[in-house]
Every structure is written in structure tokens, then in C-alpha cells.
C-alpha positions as CSV (number, residue, x, y, z in Angstrom):
1,M,0.0,0.0,0.0
2,H,2.8,2.4,0.8
3,N,4.3,2.2,-2.6
4,K,1.1,2.9,-4.6
5,S,0.3,6.3,-5.9
6,Y,-2.2,8.1,-3.7
7,L,-4.1,9.3,-6.7
8,A,-4.3,5.8,-8.1
9,I,-5.9,4.8,-4.8
10,F,-8.5,7.6,-4.8
11,P,-8.2,10.0,-7.7
12,C,-10.9,12.3,-6.3
13,L,-8.3,13.7,-4.0
14,A,-6.7,15.8,-6.7
15,A,-8.0,19.2,-5.7
16,T,-10.2,20.0,-8.7
17,L,-11.6,16.5,-9.0
18,W,-12.2,16.2,-5.3
19,L,-14.2,19.4,-5.1
20,A,-16.1,18.6,-8.3
21,G,-16.8,14.9,-7.8
22,C,-16.2,13.8,-4.2
23,G,-17.6,16.7,-2.1
24,G,-21.1,16.3,-3.4
25,S,-24.1,14.9,-1.5
26,S,-25.3,12.0,-3.8
27,Y,-22.4,9.7,-4.4
28,G,-23.4,7.2,-7.1
29,G,-27.0,8.4,-7.2
30,G,-28.8,10.8,-9.6
31,G,-30.7,13.6,-7.9
32,G,-33.9,13.3,-5.9
33,A,-35.1,14.6,-2.6
34,V,-32.7,12.6,-0.5
35,S,-29.1,13.8,-0.1
36,V,-26.2,12.6,2.0
37,K,-23.0,14.4,2.9
38,V,-20.1,13.0,5.0
39,S,-17.6,14.9,7.1
40,P,-14.7,15.0,7.3
41,K,-13.8,14.2,3.7
42,L,-10.2,13.2,4.4
43,T,-8.5,12.5,7.7
44,S,-5.7,10.4,9.3
45,V,-5.4,8.2,12.3
46,V,-2.9,5.9,14.0
47,V,-3.3,2.1,13.8
48,S,-5.5,0.4,16.4
49,T,-5.8,3.2,18.9
50,Q,-7.0,6.4,17.4
51,T,-10.7,6.5,16.5
52,Q,-12.4,9.0,14.2
53,V,-16.0,10.2,14.3
54,F,-17.7,10.6,10.9
55,T,-20.8,12.7,10.6
56,A,-23.5,12.1,7.9
57,T,-25.8,15.0,7.2
58,V,-29.0,13.7,5.6
59,T,-31.7,15.8,4.0
60,G,-35.1,15.1,2.5
61,A,-36.0,11.9,4.4
62,S,-35.1,9.8,7.4
63,T,-31.7,10.5,8.8
64,A,-30.9,6.7,9.2
65,I,-27.6,5.8,7.7
66,T,-25.8,2.5,6.9
67,W,-22.0,2.8,7.3
68,A,-19.5,0.7,5.4
69,V,-15.7,0.5,5.1
70,D,-14.3,-0.5,1.7
71,G,-17.7,-1.9,0.7
72,T,-18.2,-4.0,3.9
73,V,-21.1,-2.8,6.0
74,G,-19.8,-2.1,9.5
75,G,-16.3,-2.8,8.3
76,S,-14.0,-5.6,9.5
77,T,-10.8,-6.1,11.6
78,T,-8.8,-6.0,8.3
79,V,-10.0,-2.6,7.1
80,G,-11.3,-1.1,10.3
81,T,-14.8,-1.1,11.9
82,I,-17.4,1.6,12.0
83,T,-20.4,1.8,14.4
84,P,-24.0,3.0,13.5
85,A,-23.0,6.3,15.1
86,G,-20.1,6.7,12.6
87,I,-17.2,5.9,15.0
88,Y,-14.4,4.4,13.0
89,T,-11.8,2.2,14.7
90,P,-8.7,1.5,12.5
91,P,-7.1,-1.9,12.0
92,A,-3.6,-2.9,13.2
93,T,-2.1,-2.4,9.8
94,P,-1.5,0.8,7.7
95,G,-3.5,1.7,4.7
96,I,-6.1,4.0,3.1
97,H,-9.8,3.2,3.3
98,T,-13.1,4.4,2.0
99,I,-15.9,5.3,4.4
100,L,-19.3,5.1,2.8
101,A,-22.5,6.5,4.3
102,T,-25.7,5.3,2.5
103,S,-29.3,6.5,3.1
104,A,-31.3,3.7,4.8
105,V,-34.4,4.8,2.8
106,D,-32.8,5.3,-0.6
107,S,-29.7,3.1,-1.3
108,T,-28.9,5.2,-4.4
109,K,-28.0,8.1,-2.2
110,S,-24.7,8.0,-0.4
111,D,-21.5,9.9,0.2
112,S,-17.9,8.8,0.9
113,A,-14.8,9.9,2.7
114,K,-11.2,8.7,2.9
115,I,-9.2,7.8,6.0
116,A,-5.4,7.2,6.1
117,V,-4.2,4.8,8.8
118,T,-0.5,5.2,9.7
119,D,1.8,3.0,11.6
120,L,4.5,5.6,12.2
121,P,6.0,4.6,15.6
122,G,6.8,8.2,16.5
123,V,9.1,11.1,15.9
124,F,11.4,10.6,18.9
125,T,14.5,12.5,17.8
126,Y,15.8,15.4,15.7
127,H,15.3,14.9,12.0
128,N,13.4,11.7,12.5
129,D,16.1,9.1,12.9
130,L,19.7,8.4,13.9
131,A,20.8,8.8,10.3
132,R,19.4,12.4,10.4
133,D,17.9,12.1,7.0
134,G,14.7,14.0,7.9
135,A,12.4,11.5,6.1
136,N,9.0,10.2,7.4
137,T,8.1,7.5,4.8
138,Q,5.0,6.5,6.7
139,E,2.8,9.5,5.9
140,L,-0.2,8.4,4.0
141,A,-2.5,11.5,4.2
142,L,-0.3,14.3,3.1
143,T,0.5,14.2,-0.6
144,T,1.0,16.4,-3.6
145,A,-2.7,16.1,-4.2
146,T,-4.0,16.9,-0.7
147,V,-1.7,19.7,0.3
148,T,-3.5,22.6,-1.3
149,T,-4.9,25.9,-0.1
150,V,-8.4,24.4,-0.2
151,T,-7.6,21.1,1.6
152,F,-4.8,22.0,4.0
153,G,-4.2,24.7,6.6
154,K,-3.7,25.8,10.2
155,R,-6.0,24.0,12.6
156,F,-5.0,25.5,15.9
157,S,-2.0,26.6,18.0
158,C,-0.7,25.9,21.5
159,P,0.7,28.8,23.4
160,V,4.1,28.4,25.2
161,D,6.0,30.5,27.7
162,G,9.1,31.1,25.7
163,A,10.8,30.7,22.3
164,A,10.6,27.1,21.0
165,Y,14.0,26.5,19.3
166,T,13.5,22.8,19.7
167,Q,11.9,20.5,17.1
168,P,8.5,19.2,18.3
169,L,8.5,15.5,19.0
170,W,5.5,13.3,18.5
171,V,4.5,10.1,20.3
172,P,1.4,8.1,19.3
173,A,-1.0,6.1,21.6
174,L,0.2,7.5,24.9
175,N,-2.1,7.0,27.9
176,V,-2.2,10.3,29.7
177,N,-4.8,10.9,32.5
178,G,-6.6,7.7,31.5
179,T,-7.1,8.7,27.8
180,V,-5.0,7.2,25.0
181,R,-4.0,10.0,22.7
182,N,-1.2,11.2,20.4
183,V,1.0,13.7,22.1
184,I,3.4,16.4,20.9
185,F,6.3,17.6,23.1
186,V,8.1,20.8,22.9
187,A,10.7,22.6,25.1
188,T,11.2,26.4,25.4
189,Q,13.9,28.9,26.3
190,H,11.9,29.7,29.4
191,D,13.1,26.3,30.7
192,S,9.7,24.6,30.3
193,V,8.7,21.3,28.6
194,Y,5.1,20.9,27.4
195,A,3.0,18.0,26.4
196,F,-0.1,18.8,24.2
197,D,-2.7,16.6,22.7
198,A,-1.4,16.4,19.1
199,D,-4.8,16.3,17.4
200,I,-7.4,18.3,19.3
201,G,-8.1,22.0,18.7
202,P,-8.5,24.3,20.6
203,C,-5.2,23.2,22.1
204,V,-5.4,20.7,25.0
205,P,-2.4,21.0,27.4
206,L,-1.6,17.8,29.2
207,W,1.2,18.9,31.4
208,Q,4.0,21.5,31.8
209,A,7.3,20.7,33.5
210,K,8.9,23.8,34.9
211,L,12.6,22.7,34.9
212,L,13.7,25.3,37.5
213,D,11.2,24.4,40.2
214,T,12.3,22.3,43.2
215,A,10.6,19.2,41.9
216,H,12.9,19.4,38.9
217,G,16.1,20.2,40.8
218,G,16.0,24.0,40.7
219,T,17.1,26.2,43.6
220,A,15.7,29.4,45.0
221,G,15.9,32.4,42.6
222,E,16.9,30.4,39.5
223,T,15.8,31.8,36.2
224,P,16.6,31.2,32.5
225,V,19.8,33.0,31.6
226,P,19.3,36.6,30.5
227,T,20.8,37.0,27.1
228,A,23.0,39.9,28.3
229,D,24.8,37.5,30.8
230,V,26.4,35.4,28.1
231,G,27.9,35.9,24.7
232,N,29.4,39.0,23.1
233,G,26.3,41.2,23.0
234,F,24.9,40.2,19.6
235,M,21.6,39.0,21.1
236,D,21.7,35.8,19.0
237,I,19.2,34.1,21.3
238,Q,17.0,36.6,23.1
239,P,15.6,37.6,25.6
240,E,16.6,34.5,27.6
241,I,18.3,31.1,27.2
242,G,16.9,28.0,28.8
243,V,16.4,24.9,26.6
244,T,18.0,25.2,23.1
245,G,18.9,21.6,22.1
246,T,16.0,19.4,20.9
247,P,15.2,16.7,23.5
248,V,15.3,13.0,22.7
249,I,12.7,10.4,23.7
250,D,13.2,6.8,24.6
251,P,9.9,5.1,23.8
252,A,10.9,1.8,25.5
253,T,11.0,3.6,28.9
254,S,8.6,6.5,28.1
255,T,11.3,9.0,29.0
256,L,12.2,12.4,27.5
257,Y,15.7,13.7,28.0
258,V,16.4,17.4,28.0
259,V,19.0,19.9,29.1
260,S,18.2,23.1,31.0
261,K,20.3,26.2,31.5
262,S,19.8,28.7,34.3
263,E,21.3,31.3,36.6
264,D,20.7,32.1,40.2
265,L,20.8,35.3,42.2
266,T,24.5,34.9,42.9
267,S,25.3,34.7,39.2
268,T,26.0,31.0,39.5
269,F,25.2,29.1,36.3
270,Y,23.7,25.6,36.0
271,Q,23.2,23.1,33.3
272,R,21.3,19.9,34.1
273,L,20.2,16.7,32.3
274,H,16.6,15.9,33.0
275,A,14.8,12.6,32.4
276,L,11.1,13.3,32.3
277,D,8.3,10.8,32.4
278,L,6.2,11.2,29.2
279,V,2.9,10.7,31.1
280,S,3.5,13.2,33.9
281,G,6.5,15.3,33.3
282,N,8.0,14.2,36.6
283,E,11.7,13.5,37.0
284,K,12.9,9.9,36.6
285,F,16.1,8.0,37.4
286,A,16.9,10.2,40.4
287,G,17.3,13.1,38.1
288,P,18.2,15.8,37.2
289,K,21.9,15.4,36.9
290,A,24.1,18.5,37.2
291,I,26.4,18.6,34.2
292,S,30.1,18.7,34.9
293,A,33.3,17.3,33.3
294,S,37.0,17.8,33.0
295,V,39.8,16.6,30.8
296,P,43.6,17.0,30.8
297,G,44.6,19.9,28.6
298,A,47.0,22.8,28.2
299,G,44.5,25.1,26.4
300,D,45.9,27.7,24.1
301,G,47.4,30.0,26.7
302,S,45.4,32.9,25.3
303,F,41.7,32.7,24.6
304,C,41.4,29.4,26.3
305,P,44.0,29.4,29.1
306,S,44.5,26.3,31.3
307,S,46.5,25.2,34.3
308,G,46.5,21.6,33.0
309,T,42.9,20.7,33.3
310,I,40.0,21.9,31.1
311,S,36.7,22.0,33.1
312,F,33.2,22.3,31.6
313,D,31.9,25.8,32.0
314,P,28.1,25.9,32.4
315,R,28.1,29.6,31.6
316,N,30.0,29.8,28.3
317,Q,29.2,26.4,26.9
318,H,26.0,26.4,24.9
319,Q,24.0,23.2,24.5
320,R,22.8,24.0,21.0
321,P,22.9,20.6,19.2
322,A,20.0,18.2,19.7
323,L,20.3,15.3,22.1
324,S,20.9,11.8,20.9
325,L,20.0,8.4,22.2
326,S,21.9,5.3,21.0
327,N,22.6,1.9,22.6
328,G,21.4,2.9,26.0
329,M,23.4,6.1,26.0
330,V,22.2,9.8,25.9
331,Y,24.8,12.0,24.2
332,L,25.0,15.8,24.7
333,A,27.1,18.3,22.7
334,W,28.2,21.9,23.2
335,A,29.6,24.9,21.5
336,S,29.3,28.5,22.9
337,H,27.3,31.7,22.9
338,E,28.4,33.9,20.1
339,D,32.0,32.6,20.2
340,K,32.4,34.0,23.7
341,T,35.7,32.5,25.0
342,P,36.9,30.5,26.7
343,Y,35.1,27.5,25.3
344,H,35.7,24.2,23.7
345,G,33.6,21.6,21.8
346,W,32.3,19.0,24.3
347,L,30.6,15.6,23.9
348,I,29.4,13.8,27.0
349,G,27.7,10.4,27.2
350,Y,25.3,9.5,30.0
351,N,23.8,6.1,30.9
352,A,20.1,6.5,29.9
353,A,18.9,4.4,32.8
354,T,20.9,5.9,35.6
355,L,22.0,9.3,34.3
356,A,25.6,8.4,35.3
357,R,28.2,10.1,33.2
358,V,30.0,7.5,31.2
359,S,32.2,9.2,28.6
360,V,33.7,12.6,27.8
361,Y,35.3,14.0,24.7
362,N,36.8,17.4,24.2
363,T,37.5,18.7,20.7
364,S,40.4,21.1,21.6
365,P,41.9,20.3,25.0
366,N,45.3,21.7,24.0
367,G,43.9,24.6,22.0
368,C,40.6,26.5,21.8
369,L,37.1,26.7,20.3
370,A,36.2,23.9,17.8
371,G,32.6,24.0,19.1
372,I,29.9,21.5,18.0
373,W,27.2,23.7,16.6
374,M,25.5,22.0,13.6
375,A,22.8,24.6,13.6
376,G,20.9,22.7,16.3
377,G,21.4,19.4,14.5
378,A,22.2,16.1,16.3
379,P,25.1,13.8,16.0
380,A,24.4,11.0,13.6
381,F,25.0,7.3,14.1
382,D,25.6,4.3,11.9
383,S,24.3,0.8,12.4
384,A,27.5,-0.1,14.3
385,G,26.9,2.6,16.9
386,N,29.6,5.0,15.7
387,L,28.9,8.7,16.4
388,Y,29.5,11.4,13.7
389,A,29.7,15.1,14.5
390,T,31.3,18.1,13.0
391,T,33.1,21.0,14.6
392,G,33.4,24.7,13.9
393,N,36.5,27.0,13.7
394,G,39.2,26.4,16.2
395,T,42.6,24.9,16.8
396,F,43.6,22.0,14.5
397,D,46.8,19.9,15.0
398,G,45.4,16.5,14.2
399,S,48.0,15.8,11.5
400,S,51.0,17.4,13.3
401,G,52.6,14.0,14.0
402,S,53.7,15.3,17.5
403,P,51.6,14.3,20.5
404,P,49.1,15.1,21.8
405,N,47.8,16.3,18.4
406,N,44.2,16.1,19.6
407,D,42.7,19.4,18.6
408,F,40.2,19.2,15.8
409,G,38.7,22.4,14.6
410,D,36.7,22.3,11.3
411,T,36.6,18.6,11.3
412,V,34.1,15.8,10.8
413,L,34.6,13.3,13.7
414,K,34.0,9.6,14.0
415,L,33.8,8.4,17.6
416,G,33.4,4.8,18.7
417,S,32.6,3.2,22.0
418,G,33.4,5.5,25.0
419,L,33.6,8.5,22.7
420,T,37.0,7.4,21.5
421,L,38.1,9.1,18.3
422,S,38.5,6.5,15.6
423,D,38.7,8.5,12.4
424,W,38.2,12.0,11.0
425,F,38.1,14.3,8.0
426,T,39.5,17.9,7.8
427,P,39.3,20.1,4.7
428,F,42.6,21.0,3.1
429,N,41.9,24.7,3.7
430,Q,41.1,24.4,7.4
431,N,43.4,27.2,8.3
432,I,41.5,29.6,6.0
433,L,38.2,28.3,7.3
434,N,39.4,29.0,10.8
435,M,40.8,32.5,10.1
436,N,37.6,33.6,8.3
437,D,35.1,32.0,10.7
438,T,33.7,29.9,7.8
439,D,33.0,26.9,10.0
440,L,32.7,23.5,8.6
441,G,30.5,22.7,11.6
442,S,27.5,25.0,10.7
443,S,25.7,22.0,9.2
444,G,24.5,18.7,10.6
445,V,25.7,15.4,9.1
446,I,23.7,12.6,7.4
447,V,24.6,8.9,7.3
448,L,23.5,7.7,3.9
449,P,22.0,4.2,3.3
450,D,24.6,1.5,2.6
451,Q,25.5,1.3,-1.1
452,S,26.2,-1.6,-3.4
453,S,28.9,0.5,-5.1
454,S,32.2,1.3,-3.5
455,P,32.6,2.9,-1.0
456,A,29.6,1.3,0.6
457,H,29.3,3.4,3.7
458,L,28.9,7.2,3.0
459,L,28.5,10.3,5.1
460,L,27.3,13.7,4.0
461,S,28.5,17.0,5.5
462,A,28.7,20.7,4.5
463,G,29.4,24.1,6.1
464,K,29.5,27.9,5.9
465,Q,31.9,27.8,2.9
466,G,29.1,26.2,0.9
467,Q,31.1,23.1,0.1
468,V,29.4,19.7,0.2
469,Y,31.6,16.8,1.3
470,L,30.8,13.1,0.6
471,L,32.9,11.0,2.8
472,D,33.8,7.3,3.2
473,R,32.8,6.3,6.8
474,D,35.3,3.5,6.7
475,L,38.2,5.7,5.6
476,M,37.3,9.3,6.6
477,G,40.3,10.8,4.9
478,G,42.1,12.6,7.7
479,F,43.9,15.8,6.5
480,C,45.2,16.1,3.0
481,G,48.1,18.4,4.1
482,I,49.2,21.9,3.3
483,A,50.5,20.8,-0.1
484,C,47.0,20.0,-1.3
485,T,44.9,22.4,-3.3
486,S,41.7,20.4,-3.1
487,D,40.0,17.9,-0.9
488,T,41.3,14.8,-2.6
489,N,40.8,12.9,0.7
490,S,37.0,13.1,0.2
491,V,34.9,10.8,-2.0
492,Q,33.4,13.9,-3.6
493,N,33.0,17.6,-2.9
494,F,31.2,20.4,-4.8
495,F,30.1,23.9,-4.0
496,V,26.4,24.7,-3.5
497,S,25.8,27.6,-1.0
498,P,26.6,28.4,2.6
499,I,24.5,26.4,5.0
500,W,23.3,26.7,8.6
501,G,21.1,23.5,8.9
502,T,20.9,19.9,8.0
503,P,19.9,18.7,4.5
504,A,17.4,15.9,4.0
505,F,17.9,12.7,2.0
506,W,15.1,10.7,0.4
507,Q,15.0,8.3,-2.6
508,N,18.6,9.0,-3.6
509,R,18.1,12.8,-3.5
510,M,19.6,15.4,-1.2
511,Y,17.4,18.4,-0.4
512,Y,19.7,21.3,0.5
513,G,18.6,24.5,2.2
514,G,21.4,27.0,1.8
515,T,21.4,30.6,2.8
516,G,20.7,33.4,0.3
517,S,19.7,30.7,-2.3
518,R,17.0,28.5,-3.5
519,L,16.0,25.2,-1.9
520,A,17.7,22.7,-4.2
521,A,17.6,18.9,-5.0
522,F,20.7,17.0,-5.9
523,D,20.4,13.5,-7.4
524,F,22.6,10.7,-6.1
525,S,23.5,7.7,-8.3
526,S,23.6,4.3,-6.6
527,S,25.7,3.0,-9.5
528,T,28.5,5.6,-9.3
529,G,28.1,6.4,-5.6
530,R,28.3,10.1,-6.4
531,F,26.0,13.1,-6.6
532,T,25.2,15.1,-9.7
533,A,26.7,18.5,-8.8
534,T,24.0,20.5,-10.4
535,P,20.5,20.6,-9.0
536,S,17.8,18.5,-10.6
537,S,15.2,21.1,-9.4
538,Q,15.0,24.3,-7.3
539,S,12.4,26.3,-5.6
540,S,11.5,29.7,-7.0
541,A,11.7,31.2,-3.5
542,I,15.1,32.3,-2.2
543,Y,15.7,31.6,1.5
544,Q,17.7,34.1,3.5
545,F,19.7,33.5,6.6
546,P,19.6,31.1,8.4
547,G,18.1,29.1,5.5
548,P,15.8,26.1,6.0
549,T,16.3,22.5,7.3
550,P,14.1,20.4,5.1
551,S,11.9,17.5,6.2
552,V,10.3,15.0,3.8
553,S,7.1,13.1,4.1
554,S,6.1,10.2,1.7
555,Q,4.2,7.0,1.2
556,G,7.2,4.8,1.1
557,T,9.0,5.5,-2.1
558,S,6.3,7.7,-3.7
559,G,4.2,10.8,-3.0
560,G,7.0,12.8,-1.5
561,V,6.5,16.3,0.0
562,V,9.4,18.5,1.1
563,W,8.5,20.8,4.1
564,V,10.7,23.8,5.0
565,I,10.3,26.8,7.3
566,D,11.4,30.3,6.3
567,A,12.8,31.6,9.6
568,S,14.6,34.7,8.2
569,Q,12.5,37.0,10.3
570,Y,13.7,35.5,13.6
571,G,14.2,38.9,15.2
572,V,17.3,40.5,16.7
573,P,19.9,40.2,15.2
574,S,18.2,39.3,12.0
575,N,18.6,41.7,9.1
576,F,15.0,41.0,8.2
577,G,13.5,42.0,11.6
578,S,10.8,40.0,13.4
579,G,8.0,38.3,11.7
580,P,6.1,35.0,11.3
581,A,7.7,31.7,10.5
582,I,6.5,30.6,7.0
583,L,5.9,26.9,6.4
584,H,6.3,25.8,2.7
585,A,5.5,22.5,1.0
586,Y,7.0,21.4,-2.3
587,D,6.6,18.4,-4.6
588,A,9.7,16.3,-3.8
589,T,10.1,15.3,-7.4
590,N,10.2,18.9,-8.6
591,L,10.9,21.7,-6.2
592,G,9.8,24.1,-8.8
593,T,6.2,23.1,-7.9
594,E,5.2,24.7,-4.6
595,L,2.1,23.1,-3.2
596,W,1.2,25.5,-0.4
597,N,2.7,27.9,2.1
598,S,1.3,29.5,5.2
599,S,1.4,33.1,3.8
600,Q,-1.2,32.4,1.2
601,N,-4.2,32.5,3.6
602,A,-4.3,35.0,6.5
603,G,-5.7,32.3,8.9
604,D,-2.6,30.1,8.3
605,Q,-0.1,32.6,9.7
606,A,2.3,31.1,12.3
607,G,3.9,32.8,15.3
608,N,7.1,34.7,15.0
609,A,10.1,32.8,13.7
610,V,13.1,31.4,15.6
611,K,16.4,30.3,14.1
612,F,17.0,26.7,13.0
613,S,13.4,25.6,13.4
614,V,12.5,22.2,11.9
615,P,9.0,21.1,10.9
616,T,7.7,17.8,12.3
617,V,5.4,15.8,10.1
618,A,3.3,13.0,11.6
619,N,-0.2,11.5,11.0
620,G,-1.4,14.0,8.5
621,T,-0.2,17.0,10.5
622,V,2.8,19.4,10.5
623,Y,4.0,21.0,13.8
624,V,6.0,24.2,13.8
625,G,7.7,25.8,16.9
626,T,7.8,29.6,17.1
627,R,8.6,32.3,19.5
628,T,5.2,32.2,21.3
629,E,3.4,29.0,20.2
630,V,3.4,25.6,18.5
631,D,1.4,25.9,15.3
632,V,-0.5,22.9,14.0
633,Y,-1.3,22.4,10.3
634,S,-3.3,19.5,8.9
635,L,-6.0,18.5,6.5
636,L,-9.1,20.7,6.8
637,P,-12.4,19.2,7.9
């Protein structure tokens, strides 16, 4: 079912055909006094647990209705069942089904609707999965035919107490307060985590965890960090800093992991790892855990001085990257606020069940900087559990040949068990990147699917310079050396445009959201193991800083829609001022075809934008975090 064309299944969902032939009141009948009309015409539910109420409006005779699913009166366990009151209960398997309401007094008068049943297990982590490809291939309801200004739009919004820089996370079939429902989770810069009913409008808040109260480990007088107390005065995140990194969810234990940042009345700064129960928002595993770490290191004697030990600084270190969960470990990463020194890149691994700190890695212990930024992206993982992350400008001596040679600015890192560095790639012009602040680490990384061609295991990275790097995960390439004039140690590299975000990858195509450029698609050949360096399609719209991080929804290998947020009006210090986030939808096979955007209808406007925002697509719905609210877009009733 996933691989079939949506239009082949029910062609009336093309906008013009749907309105002309499927929205009428006498399906299959020819006129007369009796008419039947079913609502909603198209909707989506989760397998087994989420019911849907259909309403039949009957005029001209008795209101009695016979309900059927895929031609079977009352339905069945295979296609889903429907009661005489129109309550549909989905089956345990995904698919698209036809609901038919027929007049009990005139069987020639009927009307139909469609319902998509998804088996998406959840959106538990940044960009959907550990590969960070940004693809949800189990989205049956949203297609190039159904995402139109007539059929799709804003349903409701959920107010929050601070800017939501985090990607919303989605969990289906969660029993909260005795009711099984789908739930959306979002964290804010005001150090709050919210759980909302994912489907019901007006918004239904389920709980709010205030991470600075005593129940969540806070002390008297703690607040989110005022912007003026960190950074270099650029107001990059304002007016406060609390939770920046997207949380991660462990569905096996119903736990959400999130990092808070705060300051008390004595100007003492705190960062804590919280493990929250999905049902209640309460702390688990004796949490929270105060974040601390140290490593041996000489620093650089200037911007990052050291007496022989580098200690984690909860004030200067900024937990921007999304959290990761792999093999029972929660991984956190840091850079800084606006390059305020001293700082280093840090990775710390915690046992997910105990919150015990297990492993620590510092990217520049005998130097400075080399933060892990990735525009809010998360480290990626391969099937063997190796972690991949990329660093920004900073000290590099990895190829010096003289110990300790363990400083890795502007480098793609491969770390194995215990956060032990096992391999790396550094561009030949690292020194220029460092001097010009053209970080390699402004983009997230993507683990590509295993290939039949050689090399079989590929990794995708890019940066502020606008260069795309395709790397061999088994032989990352190290540093080519000062004699090189190109990156011959990469599998492939080509210029696109500067990027602050993570591309998406679906059906051998990379969707790249650069800055000051068009959203572009680049085709990948499985036979050659290389990209075509010119785009196969582009959007007409040009996206200004910071550019979009795309997400893709599809029905398996077909029906792809690319979703992006224009966040250029994210406020101070944006050159474009403050204004709404704008959600865009494109045909994944041709980005020149824009299906819909939230500026076309006044009622679809989102809250004001924040940097690095990523849309979450699940169960026929798209969730967008903004400065004041989470906006919910879905099929219109």
C-alpha cells in the first residue's frame, strides 16, 4: 500500500476532482429529494488506537444511515470497523480506506470519505532518525494532491511561555490521564517542557514541566539565563536562554531527556540533564543530573588558558545541538554563545537508565574553540553505533605528528565506544576556514544508506563555505596536508551555497537548504556512488539566513512532499526583523512546484520565527515551533 500512488488509490483527492466529484451529496445516485453528505472528507489516524467520528448529514428523508468500510457494512478487523454512530476504529495495519454512508431509505443516495491509517511509531529524535535524513516515509494522508490551499491549513496553535527553538517531538497512543492519545512535546527557552494533545483543537495542554522548580532540581531564585549575561552582545538568542537543544525520547521507557540552562541570584550558572516521564513530566532515574566534566589539557594560553585541566563551563558552553540516544546512552554536545571564550567543543555520554556520566570527549583540549554547533542538528549514528559530529572553527593539530595532536577544529569526527576518536576528515583549507570563521560545523551530518557500489558506507557534510563533502565512513580521509589544493581525501566535494542547517535525504536525492539561495535537490547515483553536482530542481523562493532545514514526508518511495520553514524574520539580530515563520510545502520530485505555504491565507499565519526551526510531520499533521506557540497544520475538515 505504501508504494502505490495516492491518486491511483483515490483520484478524487486531486484538488479539482475532489471538489467537483467527491464533495457532493449524492455519491453514485442521480438527484432526488434525499441527499447525504459525510464529514470530514479526508483524515488520518494511528493504527489500532485512534478513533475517528464521521458525521453524515441527511436531508429530504429519514436520517438513518448505513455505514461501510471498503464496501463492507460495518467494516472488519482488516479494514477497520465503524459503528452505526459513525465511529471508526482503525485496523492494526496501515492503509487508506473508503468510508461510505448510505441512506437507509434510498440506497442510491450516499457519500464517501477517505481515511489514512498510519503505523508511524513516533518522531522521537531530531530529523526523525539516527541517520538524520529527515524523512518520514509512513505519511499516507499528506500528498502532492492533498496539500493545497483548499484542503490543508492551520487548525490550531498551542501557546508556550518562551521561544521554542527545539523541534517538536511526536508520540502516538500514549495513555495520559486515563485517555489514549497522540502527544506532541516541545521545550522552550523559558526552561519549560510541554505535552499537548497532538490532534485536538482548541489546544489541550496535558502537562507542563517547569525545569527550574524544586521538583525538577531548581534552587531558590533560579531563572533562565538573560541574554546579556552570556555571549558577546549580539543578542543571538533573546531575551533568555533555557532549553536550546531538541530533546530526545526513549519510547521503551517512556522517557524524555532534555538539558536546561539557568542562573541564580548569585550569578551561578547551571546546566542539568533531566529525564522526564512522558505521562506526567516528573523526573525519573533520580534526576536531574548536574552537568560537569573535565579533561587534561593545556588550552591555548590565550583565549582558552588552562592550568593543565579543562573544566566544563556551564556559563560559556552552549548546548545547541539536539540530544541523541543510542545503545542505552544519551549524548549531549556543546559549542558556545556567540563565540564567547573560553570555550571548547564537548561531547558527554550518560547512561540513559541511571544518568551516570560514562564518557567525555573534548575537541580542543590543547587549543581553543572547535565547538559542536551543527545549527541545532544532532550527531548521527551508523548501524555499528559509531557517532558522527562536525566542529566549527578552532585549533587544529590532528595531523602534526607530534603528540598530543588532539585538537580538531573544522573537522568531521567519527567516535566509537566510550567517545573514542577512531577517524576524522578535515578540509585542506582548514586554516583559511578557521581564520575567516567559515566553519565546517555549521551543518549537521547525514549517514547515507549502505550502497552496493564502493565505498559502501557514506557520510554527508557541509558548512559555511558552501562546500558539500561526501565521505567514506570506513576511511574518513584525515587531513590532506598543506601541499594539497583540493580535498582529494573526500569521496566527492562540490560547491552549493553556505548552509546553517541539516539537508534531508530521500529516494537518492539530497534536499539542500542554503542561505541566500533556493531550496535545491541534488540526485545521487547508486551505480556511481556520487551526486550530480548541479540541482535537478530548485524552488522559486530564495531563502535568506539562516536558511531552512528540510523534512520529507512520503508514502514509502512515492508521494514525497518537502517541508521547510522560512525563519529569516527570527528577530534580533536578523537583518529582516521580526515576523512570522512561514511553512512551505514542495513536490519532492520537482521543487519548482510549490504546493502550499502559510502566507497564502491569513488564517494560516504562524507565530514569529526562531532560528534553526525544523517542521515535524506525523499522522497527516505538521507541527511548527515559534517564539510564542506551536502551530498545528493539517487537513481541513
